[in-house]
C-alpha positions in Angstrom: 0.0 0.0 0.0 1.2 3.5 -0.7 2.2 5.6 2.3 -1.0 7.7 2.2 -3.2 4.8 3.2 -0.6 3.5 5.7 -0.7 6.9 7.4 -4.5 6.7 7.7 -4.3 3.3 9.3 -1.6 4.5 11.8 -3.4 7.5 13.2 -6.9 9.0 13.0 -5.3 12.4 12.7 -3.9 11.5 9.2 -7.3 10.3 8.1 -8.9 13.5 9.3 -6.3 15.5 7.4 -6.9 13.5 4.2 -10.7 14.0 4.5 -10.1 17.8 4.9 -7.8 17.7 1.9 -10.4 15.9 -0.2 -13.0 18.6 0.6 -10.6 21.4 -0.1 -9.3 19.8 -3.3 -12.8 19.2 -4.6 -13.9 22.8 -3.8 -10.9 24.2 -5.7 -10.5 21.5 -8.4 -11.2 24.0 -11.2 -7.8 25.5 -10.5 -5.8 22.4 -11.4 -4.5 21.5 -14.8 -5.7 18.1 -16.2 -2.7 16.0 -15.2 -2.7 17.3 -11.6 -6.5 16.8 -11.5 -6.0 13.2 -12.6 -3.3 12.5 -10.0 -5.5 14.0 -7.2 -8.5 11.9 -8.3 -6.3 8.8 -8.3 -4.9 9.5 -4.9 -8.4 9.8 -3.4 -9.7 6.8 -5.3 -6.9 4.8 -3.7 -7.7 6.1 -0.3 -11.4 5.3 -0.7 -10.7 1.8 -2.2 -8.3 1.0 0.7 -10.6 2.5 3.3 -8.0 5.0 4.2 -10.7 7.6 4.3 -14.4 7.0 4.8 -16.8 6.8 1.9 -19.0 9.3 3.7 -16.6 12.0 2.3 -18.4 11.6 -1.0 -21.5 13.1 0.7 -20.2 16.6 0.0 -20.0 16.0 -3.8 -23.1 17.4 -5.6 -23.5 16.4 -9.2 -25.9 18.7 -10.8 -25.5 21.0 -13.8 -25.5 24.0 -11.5 -23.1 22.6 -8.8 -20.4 21.3 -11.0 -17.7 22.5 -13.4 -16.1 20.6 -16.2 -13.1 20.0 -13.9 -15.2 18.6 -11.1 -17.0 16.3 -13.5 -13.7 15.1 -14.9 -12.5 14.6 -11.3 -15.5 12.5 -10.4 -15.2 10.5 -13.6 -11.6 9.6 -13.0 -12.3 8.9 -9.3 -15.0 6.4 -10.2 -13.1 4.9 -13.1 -10.2 4.1 -10.8 -12.6 2.8 -8.1 -14.2 0.5 -10.7 -10.7 -0.7 -11.9 -9.5 -1.4 -8.4 -12.6 -2.8 -6.8 -14.4 -4.2 -9.9 -17.9 -3.2 -10.8 -19.5 -5.8 -8.5 -17.7 -4.6 -5.3 -18.1 -1.0 -6.2 -21.8 -1.5 -6.6 -21.9 -3.3 -3.3 -20.2 -0.3 -1.7 -22.6 2.1 -3.2 -25.6 0.0 -2.2 -24.3 -0.6 1.4 -27.2 -0.2 3.8 -25.2 2.1 6.2 -24.2 4.4 3.3 -27.7 4.5 1.8 -29.2 5.2 5.3 -26.6 7.9 5.8 -27.4 9.5 2.5 -23.7 9.6 1.5 -24.4 9.3 -2.2 -27.7 11.2 -2.5 -26.0 14.2 -4.0 -23.9 12.1 -6.4 -26.9 10.3 -7.8 -29.7 13.0 -7.3 -33.3 11.8 -7.7 -35.1 15.0 -6.6 -35.7 16.7 -9.9 -35.8 15.4 -13.5 -33.3 18.1 -14.4 -30.8 16.8 -11.9 -31.2 13.1 -12.9 -29.9 13.4 -16.4 
């Protein structure tokens, strides 16, 4: 495992800092050039896949036409492509359908169902 996930396993403080970094990076992702954006997405995909950071961090991601930029959509695309490659589609779907995460509403904003405009 890369050092990032090892740090998260060693001490909760590292995990908290990576969660904060995810939030800050996602909020400012439009400032990154494509290669850096790709690397950041891959880092966080690895941390999610290895349970270095909790999947609940995805609860802050809102995918609607109004809430995203082209950079944030690319970031999410790369993140989920890497998750699918590492976990496989079956395990990724199991993670997304996990009763605890569904009850917690972690993925409600990623897969909005409130308005027809937001579901396309």
